[in-house]
C-alpha positions as CSV (number, residue, x, y, z in Angstrom):
1,M,0.0,0.0,0.0
2,P,1.3,3.5,-0.8
3,T,2.7,5.3,2.3
4,L,3.6,8.9,2.8
5,V,6.5,9.9,5.0
6,W,6.1,13.5,5.8
7,M,8.9,15.3,7.7
8,T,7.7,18.0,10.0
9,E,10.7,18.5,12.4
10,W,14.3,19.0,11.2
11,D,17.2,21.5,11.9
12,I,16.7,20.9,15.6
13,W,20.1,19.3,16.2
14,Q,21.9,20.6,13.2
15,S,25.4,19.5,14.4
16,G,24.3,15.9,14.3
17,E,22.4,16.0,11.0
18,N,23.7,14.3,7.9
19,L,21.9,16.2,5.2
20,H,24.4,14.9,2.6
21,L,23.2,11.3,3.2
22,Y,19.5,12.3,3.0
23,Y,20.0,14.2,-0.2
24,K,22.0,11.4,-1.8
25,L,19.2,9.0,-0.9
26,R,16.6,11.4,-2.3
27,Q,18.6,11.9,-5.5
28,S,18.6,8.2,-6.1
29,Y,14.9,8.8,-6.9
30,G,15.8,11.7,-9.3
31,D,14.5,14.2,-6.8
32,H,16.9,17.2,-6.3
33,R,14.5,19.3,-4.2
34,L,15.5,20.6,-0.7
35,L,13.8,19.2,2.3
36,H,11.9,22.4,3.1
37,E,10.7,22.4,-0.6
38,A,9.3,18.9,-0.5
39,P,9.1,17.5,3.1
40,G,7.2,14.4,2.0
41,H,8.0,11.3,0.1
42,L,5.4,8.8,-1.2
43,F,6.5,5.2,-1.2
44,L,4.8,2.5,-3.2
45,K,4.1,-1.0,-1.9
46,H,7.3,-2.4,-3.5
47,E,9.4,0.3,-1.9
48,A,9.2,-0.9,1.7
49,E,13.0,-1.2,2.0
50,D,13.4,2.4,0.7
51,L,10.8,3.6,3.2
52,A,12.8,1.9,6.0
53,S,16.0,3.6,4.8
54,F,14.4,7.1,4.7
55,L,13.0,6.5,8.2
56,Q,16.4,5.4,9.5
57,V,18.1,8.5,8.1
58,A,15.4,10.7,9.6
59,M,15.8,9.1,13.0
60,L,19.6,9.2,12.9
61,N,19.2,13.0,12.1
62,C,16.8,13.4,15.1
63,W,14.0,14.5,12.8
64,G,10.3,14.1,13.3
65,G,7.3,13.5,11.1
66,Y,4.4,11.3,10.1
67,I,4.0,7.9,8.5
68,L,0.7,7.9,6.7
69,P,-0.4,4.8,4.9
70,H,-3.0,5.2,2.2
71,A,-5.3,2.7,3.9
72,N,-5.2,5.1,7.0
73,S,-5.6,2.1,9.3
74,V,-2.7,3.0,11.6
75,N,-0.9,6.3,11.3
76,A,2.3,7.1,13.2
77,F,4.2,10.2,14.4
78,F,7.9,9.9,15.2
79,S,9.5,12.6,17.2
80,H,12.9,14.2,17.3
81,D,12.6,13.4,21.0
82,E,12.9,9.7,20.2
83,Y,9.4,8.4,20.6
84,F,6.5,7.1,18.4
85,N,2.8,7.7,18.7
86,F,0.3,5.6,16.9
87,Y,-3.1,6.7,15.8
88,T,-6.1,4.7,14.7
89,K,-9.9,4.8,14.9
90,R,-10.1,1.1,15.8
91,E,-8.2,-0.3,18.8
92,E,-7.9,-3.7,17.2
93,S,-5.8,-2.2,14.4
94,L,-3.0,-1.7,16.9
95,A,-2.7,-5.4,17.6
96,G,-0.3,-5.9,14.6
97,V,1.8,-2.9,15.7
98,R,2.0,-4.3,19.2
99,K,3.0,-7.7,18.0
100,L,5.6,-6.3,15.6
101,L,7.2,-4.2,18.4
102,G,7.0,-7.1,20.9
103,A,4.6,-5.1,23.1
104,D,1.7,-7.6,23.2
105,P,0.0,-7.6,26.6
106,V,1.1,-10.7,28.4
107,E,-1.3,-12.5,30.6
108,R,0.3,-12.9,34.0
109,D,0.3,-16.4,35.6
110,T,-0.8,-15.4,39.0
111,S,-0.3,-18.9,40.5
112,R,3.4,-18.8,39.4
113,A,3.8,-15.2,40.7
114,A,2.3,-16.3,44.1
115,T,4.8,-19.2,44.3
116,E,7.8,-17.0,43.4
117,S,6.9,-14.4,46.1
118,K,6.9,-17.0,48.9
């Protein structure tokens, strides 16, 4: 599914940014515009590895922005402050995200916990 990565935060930690790497990556698409001129990049379904590369460069540069899939099932915001927020209209849509991130709620075995506390 097509996914838009839209940068909204950059130039916050300029000394740690590698704009050269970002622009080289962008130029591999034939896009020579500056970040402030075109802060978004649309990735097609077959470009998942490219999307991951752009996100990695954005996070290494301490940038922030949005990941907006065309299906709009789960949207994400990534911050220059090193956190993600996920947005959805349906709670069950987050199950896949939780599983992917290893954040599935784990049922606690209370009988084992009681035994270990003795």
